[in-house]
N, C-alpha and C positions, 0 to 999 in steps of 0.2 A: 503495502500499498505506499507505503514510506519512500517517495525513487530518491529519496539524498543518502549519503551512509549516515549509518548508523551512529559515527565518531564526532559527528559533527548537533552542534548545540542548539537550539529551535532555534533561537538570537541566526547563528549561521543558516539555517535550512531560510529563515523569516526575508534575508540580507540576496541571498540566493535569488529566489523569487520577484526580487525588487519589488520591497519591502520592506519601509522603516517602520521605527516606535510609532509615530503618530496612526498607523494603519491599526493598530491593538485597541484589540474594545476595551475600552471602561471596566476597567478591576474594582472589585469593593473587600473589608476584609472577608477570608474563608473564601477567595479567592484564587490561582495562580493556574497559569499559564505554564502549563507542561511537555508543550511540543507544538509545531509546526510541518503538517503534511499536506502533501496530492495529494486528496484524497478520490479516491470515482465514483463519481450522482449517485452511479449504485449500490450501493454501499452505507452510505445517508439514508440517517430514514430519521421522522420527526415524528412527534409524540403523540401517542392516539388513548383514551378520546380528546378529542377538543379539550375539555376542560383543564386539560394536562398544559394544556398551551396558556401562556401570557395576555393574547388579546383572546377579545369576546367574539369581535366581525372576523369575518375572512381574509383572506387578501385580497390590497385595494388596485384591482384594472389598468387607474389613473398611475400609481407608482409602478407596477407593471409596466406598461409601453414606459413612461419615460427613464427606469430604468434598464430595460432592451436597448433603443436606441446608444444607451453613453455605455456599458458597460461590451455591445459589441464592435465599436470601434476606442476605447482604453481603457476595456478590460472593469475588475473590478477591482474598487480602489480600497477597499478595504476587507478585508477574506471574511468569511463566517467562523462560526466562535460553532465547534461540539466537544461532545466528550465520547467517549472509550463505553460503549455498552458492554455495562456489565455479562448479559446473558450472554458475548458471543463478541471476543476482542477483537477482530474483524473489521466489525462494525464501525458505527458512529450512528451516536444518536444528537442532530441537530439543536443549539439551542439560541444561537444566535443566524438572520438570515435566509430568511422564507423565502422573501420579494427575491435574493440575489439567488439565491437555492434555484426557484420556481424559473426565474431568469435562466439561466448556467441549462440544462436542461433542454429548453426550451433552441433556443440555439443552435445548441449541440444538436436538435435533432430536428428541426430543419434550413440551418444554412454552416458554410462552416467555420464553427465555434464560435470563441472571440479570442480576445489578442490577450497575448498575456506582460504581466509587465515590468518583462528583468530586461527587458528595452533591448530585445532581439526579435523584434516582430514574427515571432512562433502564435503560436496558439494551441489555447487546450482540446480539447475535442473530447473529454470524456470525463475529467476530472478539474475538480476544485481546491482551488489551494483553504488549508483550513485550518484557525488557530483552536487544539484541541490544550481542555479545563481541566479542569479538577476542583469542585466545590468542599467545602467541610463540614457544610450539611444544606438541610434542604432550605436554608433562611436567604443564609447569602448566595441563591438557585438563585431567589425569587428578588432578590435586590439586583440580582448582576442580571437579567432580562432588565428589569423595570431601566436602572441610569444607562443603557442601552440604547433602550428605545426616545428616551425622552430628547433626540436634537435630532439634527441634518446628517447625512441621507436618510435618514427613516421616517418613514411616518411613524408621527410620536401619535401613542398610545393618547386613548380618549379619557371622558369619564367613563365610559361603562365601562373600559381595562383597569379604568384604578378605584372602586369599590370593586375588584375583580383580585386586586395586589392585594390589596387588604381583607378580603379572605383569606386567600392562599395565603398572606404574611397572619393571622390567625387559624388555618390548621397548621402551621408549623411554630403554633406553640408562642407564637410574640408576643400575645396582650395576652398568655397564661395570667389568670391571679386578679389580673390588673382592676378594676369599678372601672363602671362606666366614662366619669369623668379623666380618669388613667387613661384610660385605653385613647380618648377622643384629641388627648394632645402625644396618646403615641402617635395616631394612626395620623395627625395634623404637617407633625416633626416627617413622617416619614411621605406624605404625597410635597410636601414644601422641597427637600429636596429632591425627586423622581419625578417630580411632575408641577417644574418649574415654570414646564409652559404654560396651562394652565393660569386662568386667575385667581385670584388669592379668596376673592369670592367663590366661584364654581367647587373648589378644594373646598372648603368650606363648606359645603350643601354636599360636596364625597360624602366625606364624612361626617356631618347625620344624616343622610340615606343609608350609609352600612351599620353603625349607632344602632337604623331603623330597621334594618333587617333589609335595605336596599331595596322597599319599597318600590313605584315609577312615579315618577317624576308628576307633581299636578301642576299646572301650570292658571297661573295667576294672573287673568287682563282686568286690563284698567277704563276704565276714561275716562274724558279729563276733567268730567265733576270729582271723581275716586280718586283718581291719581294728586289731585288739589290739595285734597282732604288728608292722604295719605302723609306728605310734605309739609301742611299745618300738623299734623299730631305726632310730627316728628321730628319738628322742628329746624327742617329744610328748606324753610320762605321764614319769612321773615319779617316781611310786607303785605298787611291788611287783604285782604281781596278788595277788591274796585265794586265802588257800585254800580261800575258800565264794563263792557270790553271785556278778556279777560286773559292780560298782559299785566302785571303787577309792577305799578312804578315806585320810588321812592325819590324827587328829589332831594331833603333834607342823605339817608344812606348814599346814597346816589348808586344804587343800583333796581337792577331790573332782575326779576321770575316771572318767569310761563312754562306752563304743560305744550309739549309738547309729541304728538305720536309717530309711531317711524312710520315711516311711507306719504308722510302731508310735514316731513320736516319742515320743507320750505318756503309753508303756509304758517307755520308758527317762527319762522324767520322775516316774515311779509307786516307780519305783525307787530315784532319787535324796533322791526325795522318805521314802521307808520309811527310807532311812540317814540320813535330818538326824533326824526324825524319834525314831529309835531310839537315837540319840545324845542327842538331845534330853534323851528324860528316863532315860534312864544319871549322864549328869550332874546331872538334879536326883534322881535316886535319892541319887546319891555327898552333899549336900548344895546345891549350888551353889542360888545363886540362881536367880531367874527370868529377871533381868536381867542376871547374869553368860551365863546359857548364853546369850541374844537377840543382846548384843553380839557375841559370841565367832564364833555361826555368820554373823552380819552381814559380818563377817569372810571367812570359807570363801569360798575360787574354787574356784568350779563349771568345769569343761570338762568341754563335749560331743565328739566325737571323731564328724562321722557320716556315711554310705556310703550310700548311695542303690544300690538293689537292679534288676539288669537288667532287668526291666520297664519300669521307666522312668529307667532310662538309657541304649535304645537312641540316642541318638543327642546330642550336642553341645549340643541345643537343649532338648532334654526335661531334660539335667543341670541343666541352668542351670535351668531353669526350679523343675524341683523341688529345688533349692539355696536358690533360691530365696523359696518356701514356708516350709523350716523358720528362719529369716533371720522372715523375716514372726511364724512361732509362737512362735520366741524370745520376737522382741522383745513382744508378747502377754503375756506369762507374766510378764517381767519387771515389766513397768508394771501389772501385777493381783498381782501376788507372789504367782502361786500357786503358788509353785516347794514352798514352807516358812520359815512364821514372814518372819524376811526377809534369807533369798541369794536373790540372784539368778546365771547362768547369767553370769561374768564371759568366756570362750572357750566360740569354737565353730570349729573342727576340721574340713573338709572335707579326707576323702582321696583323693590327686589318681588321677582316674576316666580323662579322657577321651586316651587313649594313640595314639602312632599306630604299628606298629610294626617297631623300627627304633631310636626315636628315643631318646633319654635320658633318667628320667625326670622326670616335672614336681612342682615341690615339691604341698605341697599351700595351698591356702587359709585360713589364720588370720581372725577375725574376733573384735575385743574391742568391750565392749562399755562406750560413753562414756556415764559416770553423767548429765553435763552434758547433753547429747544423746539421753542417753533414745533410744540406736538403737549397731544394731553397725558397726562401721566397719573395714575392713580394713588389714592391718597389715601 
């Protein structure tokens, strides 16, 4: 199986195959690399049943297509990782690289293989490079999988995978003897480290769902009136409701507050721009100079509270995508001075909508505009 000389270290064999330290998988405590092999595609097995793997969903067709065009020309940038099959030492069980393995098989079946990365220009026709790893226990295996699936080029683990990860860690006795509060803290720490690509708010919701038994999400939806009420009750809005219109404006506090709906963001922007325009011309009529009024408007704190309608927020993933769209729209608005004169939206508030029946209220997501970075940052 290993075409390299047994006298060579795995680091030497790694180098001969055209790989360097940066090509190695991320190692966590309890995991070590014991060899580097050129493995026959037919000798690699994946874990069955599917529940023994780290993902809930199957392979991503989009990721497979993207990888295929890259691997055929440039080769595999990061070798897969596998372990020695305890039932047959000549076989390997795949730990990392399900998409890479699938693409390698496809290319070897339908074309002339894929290029090696050793600079020779030769190709692999039925083999694939692999790091052989060894685990101290099942817990280290789970952490290893999580650490290596939270960044490019891998398709990052999602919310459902994270809840499965916590369940698998529980099965490995990671939370043995812990109270619910201790479990919550340890679970949050795990997700903060291995699921940092997800929002802090999303990770908190994942922990709550796991504590409650991983129940399906119940998506809460709002109307403008209920969103206003939520913001008032939770001190997110500080200006009393206006007697007429929907835009709240405090001249003394130099602040504007307004509720907008995903899909109608520009309608909300227009309302805010109209309020600022009216204020501008009233101040000019009162004898203030254009310079003075613009300076005042520049200092205005514009706060938007955003809710996503039911048709766009039927799953946590859809909700997350909708919120990203809003952030992108308002970022572009700020960068192009599209609101009115020099004003910018300084704060975005996303009301909590990803709720599980029976769980405690989740906090809103608050995004603050960073003038220096020209982007929103979560508070």
